[in-house]
C-alpha positions as CSV (number, residue, x, y, z in Angstrom):
1,M,91.2,185.1,190.1
2,S,90.1,183.9,193.5
3,K,92.0,181.1,195.3
4,P,89.0,178.7,195.2
5,S,88.4,179.2,191.5
6,S,92.1,178.8,190.8
7,H,92.2,175.6,192.8
8,G,89.1,174.3,190.9
9,A,90.7,175.2,187.6
10,R,93.9,173.2,188.6
11,I,91.8,170.1,189.6
12,A,89.9,170.3,186.3
13,V,93.2,170.5,184.3
14,L,94.7,167.6,186.3
15,T,91.5,165.5,185.8
16,V,91.5,166.0,182.0
17,A,95.2,165.2,181.7
18,A,94.7,162.0,183.8
19,M,91.8,160.9,181.5
20,L,93.8,161.6,178.4
21,A,96.7,159.5,179.9
22,F,94.4,156.6,180.7
23,A,93.0,156.6,177.1
24,G,96.6,157.0,175.9
25,N,97.4,153.6,177.4
26,S,95.0,151.8,175.1
27,L,95.9,153.9,172.0
28,L,99.6,153.4,172.4
29,C,99.3,149.7,173.1
30,R,97.0,149.2,170.1
31,L,99.3,151.3,167.9
32,A,102.3,149.3,168.9
33,L,100.7,145.8,168.5
34,K,98.9,146.7,165.3
35,G,101.6,148.9,163.5
36,T,104.9,147.5,164.7
37,R,106.5,144.0,165.2
38,I,106.8,144.1,169.0
39,D,105.2,141.2,170.8
40,A,102.6,141.6,173.6
41,A,105.0,140.1,176.3
42,S,107.8,142.5,175.3
43,F,105.4,145.5,175.3
44,T,104.3,144.5,178.8
45,L,107.9,144.2,180.1
46,V,109.0,147.6,178.7
47,R,105.8,149.3,179.9
48,I,106.2,148.0,183.5
49,A,110.0,148.8,183.6
50,S,109.5,152.3,182.2
51,A,106.7,153.1,184.8
52,A,108.8,151.7,187.6
53,L,111.7,153.9,186.5
54,V,109.7,157.1,186.2
55,L,107.9,156.6,189.5
56,W,111.3,155.9,191.2
57,I,112.7,159.1,189.8
58,I,109.6,161.0,191.0
59,L,110.1,159.7,194.5
60,L,113.7,160.7,194.5
61,A,112.9,164.2,193.2
62,R,110.1,164.6,195.7
63,G,112.5,164.1,198.6
64,G,111.3,163.5,202.1
65,P,111.4,160.4,204.2
66,D,109.8,158.2,201.4
67,R,112.3,158.8,198.6
68,D,114.3,155.7,199.5
69,D,111.4,153.6,200.5
70,A,110.0,152.4,197.2
71,R,111.3,148.9,197.7
72,R,109.4,148.7,201.0
73,T,106.1,150.0,199.7
74,G,103.3,148.3,197.9
75,S,102.8,144.5,198.2
76,W,103.4,141.3,196.2
77,T,99.7,140.7,196.0
78,S,99.0,144.1,194.5
79,A,102.0,143.5,192.1
80,L,100.4,140.2,191.0
81,A,97.1,141.9,190.4
82,L,99.0,144.6,188.4
83,I,100.6,142.0,186.1
84,V,97.2,140.2,185.8
85,Y,95.9,143.5,184.4
86,A,99.0,144.5,182.2
87,A,99.8,141.2,180.5
88,P,96.2,140.2,179.3
89,F,95.7,144.0,178.4
90,S,98.6,143.8,175.9
91,Y,97.6,140.4,174.5
92,A,94.0,141.5,174.1
93,Y,95.1,144.5,172.0
94,V,96.7,142.3,169.4
95,R,93.2,141.9,167.9
96,L,90.8,144.3,169.7
97,A,90.1,147.8,168.4
98,A,91.2,150.5,170.9
99,G,87.6,151.7,171.7
100,T,86.2,148.2,172.2
101,G,89.1,147.2,174.4
102,A,88.7,150.3,176.5
103,L,85.0,149.7,176.9
104,L,85.5,146.1,177.9
105,L,88.3,147.0,180.3
106,F,86.4,149.8,182.0
107,G,83.2,147.7,182.3
108,A,85.1,144.9,183.9
109,V,86.9,147.2,186.3
110,Q,83.7,148.8,187.5
111,A,81.8,145.5,187.6
112,T,84.6,144.0,189.9
113,M,84.5,147.0,192.2
114,I,80.7,147.2,192.4
115,G,80.5,143.4,192.9
116,Y,83.0,143.6,195.7
117,G,80.9,146.3,197.4
118,I,77.8,144.1,197.1
119,A,79.6,141.1,198.5
120,I,80.7,142.9,201.5
121,G,77.2,144.0,202.4
122,E,76.7,147.3,200.6
123,R,73.1,147.9,199.6
124,L,72.2,149.4,196.3
125,A,69.2,151.7,195.6
126,A,66.6,150.6,192.9
127,T,68.2,153.0,190.3
128,Q,71.6,151.5,191.1
129,W,70.3,148.0,190.4
130,L,68.8,149.2,187.2
131,G,72.0,150.8,186.1
132,L,74.0,147.5,187.0
133,M,71.6,145.4,184.9
134,L,71.8,147.9,182.0
135,A,75.6,147.9,182.1
136,L,75.8,144.1,182.2
137,A,73.2,143.9,179.3
138,G,75.5,146.2,177.2
139,L,78.6,144.1,178.0
140,V,76.7,140.9,176.9
141,W,75.5,142.6,173.8
142,L,79.0,143.7,172.8
143,V,80.5,140.3,173.1
144,L,77.6,138.3,171.6
145,P,78.6,136.3,168.5
146,G,78.0,138.0,165.2
147,L,79.7,139.8,162.3
148,A,80.4,142.9,164.4
149,A,81.5,141.0,167.5
150,P,85.1,141.4,168.7
151,D,87.4,138.4,168.9
152,P,86.2,136.2,171.7
153,L,89.6,135.2,173.2
154,S,90.8,138.8,173.1
155,S,87.5,140.0,174.7
156,A,88.0,137.4,177.5
157,L,91.6,138.6,178.0
158,M,90.5,142.2,178.3
159,I,87.8,141.3,180.8
160,A,90.4,139.4,182.8
161,A,92.6,142.5,182.6
162,G,89.7,144.6,183.9
163,I,89.2,142.2,186.8
164,G,92.9,142.4,187.7
165,W,92.8,146.3,187.6
166,G,89.6,146.3,189.7
167,V,91.4,144.1,192.3
168,Y,94.5,146.4,192.2
169,S,92.3,149.4,192.6
170,L,90.4,147.9,195.6
171,R,93.7,147.0,197.3
172,G,95.0,150.6,196.8
173,R,92.1,152.4,198.4
174,G,93.1,154.4,201.5
175,Q,96.9,154.3,200.8
176,S,98.6,157.0,202.8
177,D,101.1,157.6,200.0
178,P,99.6,156.3,196.8
179,V,102.6,157.4,194.7
180,A,105.1,155.5,196.7
181,A,102.8,152.5,196.9
182,T,102.4,152.5,193.1
183,A,106.1,152.7,192.6
184,G,106.6,149.8,194.9
185,N,104.0,147.8,193.1
186,F,105.5,148.4,189.7
187,L,108.9,147.5,191.0
188,R,107.6,144.3,192.4
189,A,105.7,143.5,189.2
190,L,109.0,143.5,187.2
191,P,109.8,139.8,188.1
192,F,106.3,138.8,186.9
193,A,106.8,140.7,183.7
194,L,110.2,139.0,183.2
195,A,108.5,135.6,183.8
196,V,105.8,136.4,181.2
197,S,108.6,137.4,178.7
198,A,110.5,134.2,179.5
199,L,107.5,132.0,178.8
200,A,106.9,133.9,175.5
201,F,110.6,134.0,174.5
202,A,110.0,132.0,171.3
203,H,107.8,134.8,170.0
204,A,109.8,137.7,171.3
205,N,110.5,140.7,169.0
206,F,111.9,143.9,170.3
207,D,110.9,146.2,167.5
208,T,112.5,149.7,168.1
209,T,109.3,151.7,167.4
210,G,107.2,149.3,169.3
211,C,109.6,149.6,172.3
212,A,109.3,153.4,172.1
213,Y,105.5,153.2,172.2
214,A,105.7,150.8,175.2
215,A,108.2,153.1,177.0
216,A,105.8,156.1,176.4
217,S,102.9,154.0,177.8
218,G,104.9,153.1,180.9
219,A,106.6,156.4,181.6
220,L,103.9,158.9,180.5
221,T,100.5,157.4,180.4
222,S,101.1,154.9,183.2
223,G,103.6,156.2,185.7
224,L,103.1,160.0,185.2
225,G,99.4,159.5,184.5
226,Y,98.8,157.8,187.9
227,V,100.7,160.6,189.7
228,I,98.5,163.3,188.0
229,W,95.4,161.3,188.8
230,Y,96.3,161.0,192.5
231,A,96.8,164.7,192.6
232,A,93.4,165.3,191.0
233,L,91.7,162.9,193.4
234,K,92.5,165.2,196.3
235,G,90.0,167.6,195.0
236,L,87.3,165.3,193.7
237,K,84.5,163.6,195.5
238,S,84.3,159.8,195.2
239,A,81.2,159.9,192.9
240,T,82.8,162.6,190.7
241,A,86.0,160.6,190.5
242,A,84.1,157.5,189.4
243,T,81.9,159.4,187.0
244,V,84.7,161.2,185.1
245,Q,86.3,157.9,184.3
246,L,83.3,157.2,182.0
247,S,85.0,159.6,179.6
248,V,88.0,157.2,179.0
249,P,86.4,154.7,176.7
250,V,84.8,157.6,174.8
251,I,88.2,159.4,174.4
252,T,89.8,156.1,173.4
253,A,87.1,155.3,170.8
254,A,87.5,158.8,169.3
255,G,91.3,158.5,169.3
256,G,91.0,155.1,167.6
257,V,88.9,156.5,164.8
258,L,91.1,159.7,164.4
259,L,94.5,158.2,164.9
260,L,94.3,154.5,164.0
261,G,91.6,154.6,161.3
262,E,89.2,152.3,163.3
263,T,85.5,152.1,162.6
264,L,83.0,153.1,165.2
265,T,80.3,150.3,164.7
266,A,76.7,150.5,165.6
267,R,77.1,147.7,168.1
268,L,80.0,149.4,169.9
269,A,78.0,152.7,170.1
270,A,74.9,151.0,171.5
271,S,76.9,148.9,173.9
272,A,78.9,152.0,175.1
273,V,75.6,153.9,175.8
274,A,74.2,151.0,177.9
275,I,77.5,150.2,179.7
276,L,78.6,153.7,180.5
277,G,75.0,154.9,181.2
278,G,74.4,152.0,183.5
279,I,77.6,152.6,185.4
280,A,76.8,156.3,185.6
281,L,73.5,155.4,187.4
282,V,75.3,153.2,189.8
283,V,78.1,155.6,190.8
284,S,76.0,158.8,190.8
285,S,73.2,157.5,193.0
286,K,73.6,157.6,196.7
287,R,74.2,154.2,198.3
288,R,72.0,153.2,201.2
C-alpha cells in the first residue's frame, strides 16, 4: 500500500471513530438518565472529572514541554462555555430521545457558528442562504407543539447546550495545541460542575451503573474522542470536517432505535432531512 493511501485510510478510520464517539456521548447520557437512578448534575460532574483525568494522563504520556502545563492552558471563559454545554445536555436527556437530542444539539451548534460568521461579515452564497432557511424550518418543525413534539423545556435546554458548544468550538479554533487546551478547559470546568452539583444536592443520586456510564462518557467518548477528532482534523479540509459531522445525529438516532428501543417518528425523520440537508448546503458551498 502506498504512503498516501495508507495516510488516507488512517484519517478515515480516525474520522469514523470520532463520529462514533460523539454519537456515543448522547447514547450513554440517555442510557444513564433513562435506565439508572443517577441524576443529571451528578452525571455531568462525573463526566467532566473523567474527561479531565483522561486528558491529563494523555498529556503526561505524550511528554514534551506541555505535559505539566494543563493548568496553564485553556481559559475560564471556554470552561464556562463547556459547562453551559454539558449541564443542559444532561438535563435535556432526562426526557429527550437520543436521536432528537442529537439533532437539536447539532442544529444549534451549527446555527451558532454560522450565525457568528454572518455577524462578523462573512457573506453567504444564495445556496447557503437557502440551506440556512431549510435548516431553520426543520428545527422549527421539530419543536412545534403536537403529539410527536419533544418536551419543550428539554428541547430548550438542548438548544442552549448547542449554543454553549458552538461558542466553545468558536473559541477553540486555531489552538496551537488543542489537546492541551481541551485538558485545561475540562480541568477549569470542574469547579463549575461542582457548583451545579451543589445546587442540585437535594436531588443527588450516585447510582453505580449510572456513574459508570458517566465515566465512560467522559473518559472515552469525550476525552479520548476529542483527541481522536483533533488527530483526524489534521488530514481533513474544513468543509469536509463540517460535513462528516452530519453523520452524528443519524448514528445517534440509529443507536437509539437499536440499543434503547426508541421510535423513529416521521416528524424526526422529516426534520432531520431538512436540518442536515440545509446545513450540508451551507458548509459544502463556497463562501464568497
